[in-house]
C-alpha positions in Angstrom: -125.9 -2.1 43.1 -126.1 -5.4 41.2 -123.5 -6.9 43.6 -125.4 -5.7 46.6 -128.6 -7.3 45.3 -126.8 -10.5 44.6 -125.4 -10.5 48.1 -128.8 -9.9 49.6 -130.3 -12.7 47.5 -127.6 -15.2 48.7 -128.1 -14.2 52.3 -131.9 -14.6 52.0 -131.5 -18.1 50.5 -129.2 -19.1 53.3 -131.6 -17.8 55.9 -134.6 -19.5 54.3 -136.5 -21.8 56.6 -136.8 -25.6 56.0 -140.1 -26.5 54.5 -142.7 -28.2 56.7 -143.6 -31.6 55.3 -146.6 -33.8 55.7 -144.7 -36.9 56.9 -142.6 -35.4 59.7 -141.9 -37.8 62.7 -144.7 -38.0 65.2 -144.6 -36.1 68.5 -145.0 -37.7 72.0 -148.7 -37.2 72.6 -149.4 -39.8 75.4 -152.8 -41.4 75.0 -154.0 -39.0 72.3 -156.3 -40.4 69.7 -158.3 -38.0 67.6 -161.9 -39.2 67.5 -163.0 -36.6 65.0 -161.7 -33.4 63.6 -163.8 -30.4 62.7 -162.9 -27.4 60.5 -164.9 -24.2 60.4 -164.0 -21.6 57.8 -167.3 -19.9 57.0 -166.6 -16.7 59.1 -163.0 -16.3 58.0 -162.1 -12.7 56.9 -159.9 -12.1 53.8 -157.5 -9.4 54.8 -156.6 -6.4 52.5 -154.0 -7.0 49.8 -154.7 -10.7 49.8 -155.2 -12.8 46.7 -159.0 -13.5 46.4 -160.1 -16.8 47.9 -163.3 -18.3 49.2 -163.2 -19.4 52.9 -164.5 -22.8 51.7 -161.3 -23.4 49.7 -159.5 -23.9 53.1 -161.7 -26.8 54.4 -160.3 -29.7 52.4 -156.6 -28.7 52.8 -157.0 -28.3 56.6 -159.0 -31.5 56.9 -156.4 -33.4 54.9 -153.6 -32.1 57.1 -155.5 -32.9 60.3 -156.0 -36.5 59.2 -152.4 -36.9 58.1 -150.8 -35.4 61.2 -153.2 -35.9 64.1 -155.1 -38.9 62.7 -152.0 -41.1 62.9 -152.0 -41.2 66.7 -153.6 -44.3 68.2 -153.6 -43.8 71.9 -156.2 -45.1 74.3 -157.9 -41.7 74.9 -160.4 -40.0 72.7 -160.3 -36.3 71.8 -162.2 -34.1 69.4 -160.2 -31.4 67.6 -161.7 -28.3 66.0 -160.0 -25.5 64.0 -161.7 -22.3 63.1 -160.1 -20.1 60.4 -160.5 -16.5 61.6 -158.7 -14.6 58.8 -156.1 -15.0 56.1 -153.8 -13.2 53.7 -152.5 -14.9 50.6 -149.5 -13.0 49.4 -149.5 -11.3 46.0 -146.3 -10.5 44.1 -143.9 -8.1 45.7 -140.6 -6.5 44.7 -138.0 -9.3 44.4 -135.5 -9.5 47.3 -136.6 -6.2 48.8 -140.3 -6.6 49.5 -141.7 -10.1 49.6 -145.1 -10.3 51.3 -145.7 -13.6 53.3 -149.0 -15.4 53.4 -150.5 -15.7 56.8 -153.5 -17.0 58.7 -155.1 -16.7 62.2 -156.9 -19.7 63.7 -158.5 -20.7 66.9 -158.1 -24.3 68.0 -160.0 -26.5 70.4 -159.3 -29.9 71.9 -162.1 -31.7 73.8 -161.6 -34.6 76.1 -164.4 -37.0 75.3 -164.1 -39.1 78.4 -164.1 -36.3 81.0 -166.3 -34.0 78.8 -164.0 -31.1 79.3 -161.9 -28.8 77.1 -158.2 -29.1 77.3 -157.8 -26.4 74.7 -160.5 -23.8 74.3 -160.2 -21.1 71.7 -156.4 -21.0 71.8 -155.4 -18.5 69.0 -152.4 -19.1 66.7 -150.8 -16.8 64.1 -149.4 -18.8 61.3 -147.0 -17.7 58.6 -146.0 -19.7 55.5 -142.7 -21.4 55.1 -139.9 -19.4 53.3 -138.0 -21.3 50.7 -135.1 -20.0 48.6 -137.3 -19.2 45.7 -140.1 -17.5 47.6 -137.5 -15.6 49.7 -136.2 -13.9 46.5 -139.3 -13.4 44.4 -142.1 -13.8 47.0 -144.7 -16.6 47.2 -147.1 -14.5 45.2 -144.9 -15.2 42.2 -143.5 -18.6 43.1 -146.7 -20.3 44.3 -150.2 -20.6 43.1 -153.1 -19.7 45.4 -153.8 -23.5 46.0 -150.2 -24.0 47.0 -150.3 -21.1 49.4 -153.4 -22.5 51.1 -152.0 -26.0 51.2 -148.8 -24.8 52.8 -150.6 -22.7 55.4 -153.1 -25.5 56.2 -150.2 -27.9 56.9 -148.4 -25.2 59.0 -151.7 -24.7 61.0 -151.9 -28.3 61.9 -148.1 -28.6 62.5 -148.4 -25.7 64.9 -151.3 -27.3 66.7 -149.4 -30.6 66.9 -146.3 -29.0 68.4 -148.4 -26.9 70.8 -150.3 -29.9 72.3 -147.0 -31.9 72.4 -145.5 -29.1 74.5 -148.5 -29.2 76.9 -148.2 -33.0 77.2 -144.6 -32.7 78.1 -144.9 -29.7 80.5 -148.4 -30.2 82.0 -149.2 -33.9 81.5 -152.0 -33.6 79.0 -153.2 -36.8 77.4 -152.3 -38.9 80.4 -155.2 -41.3 80.8 -155.1 -41.6 84.6 -155.3 -37.9 85.2 -157.0 -36.2 82.3 -159.9 -35.0 84.4 -157.6 -33.6 87.0 -155.6 -31.8 84.4 -158.7 -30.2 82.9 -159.7 -28.9 86.3 -156.3 -27.4 86.8 -156.2 -25.5 83.5 -159.7 -24.2 83.5 -161.0 -21.5 85.7 -164.2 -22.9 87.4 -165.6 -19.3 87.6 -165.1 -18.6 83.9 -168.2 -18.8 81.7 -168.4 -21.8 79.4 -168.0 -21.0 75.7 -170.6 -23.1 73.9 -170.4 -21.1 70.7 -168.5 -23.9 68.9 -170.4 -27.2 68.8 -168.2 -30.2 68.5 -170.8 -32.0 66.4 -171.0 -31.8 62.6 -173.5 -29.3 61.3 -176.5 -30.7 59.6 -176.3 -30.7 55.8 -178.8 -28.7 53.7 
């Protein structure tokens, strides 16, 4: 049995994913320039079996990741970006090697073209799972990471996923091309669909 567990542990370590880092090389995003980024967490649901956390604890980590990743692009266009945290699970301790819960989050993302006053991305939902490292693969992130570390890791993965998604759309559909942004918006949006104005791309008043 000990040999089997040791073999399982070694295989898990070998299969562990590379960790997402804050300073990964930029993607090709054409004329993309984030005018402002918004993060909304107040309606996020904490799922069963999660470590306890306030939704507000996610704001600063996601905002920091947004600025680090999407704030570095200096294209000629201006785009507003919004991320709404819908729900999350911060893994607790599991059974080493055999049962290792993974932290996860669900977000909706929006990208608004300021010049054409249209949405390129409207309420696109992403399911995000934390990175698996050798340590967390064996004993679970509930043991190997603090709550703050789990939130920081997921926040970066959220923005990393958004960055990769819009890079794919730029490559495949020509998003963030200054000469045709308005035409692209018309192509990807159904004119007959109702406009979703539930998410204002303006900061909420304080107080």
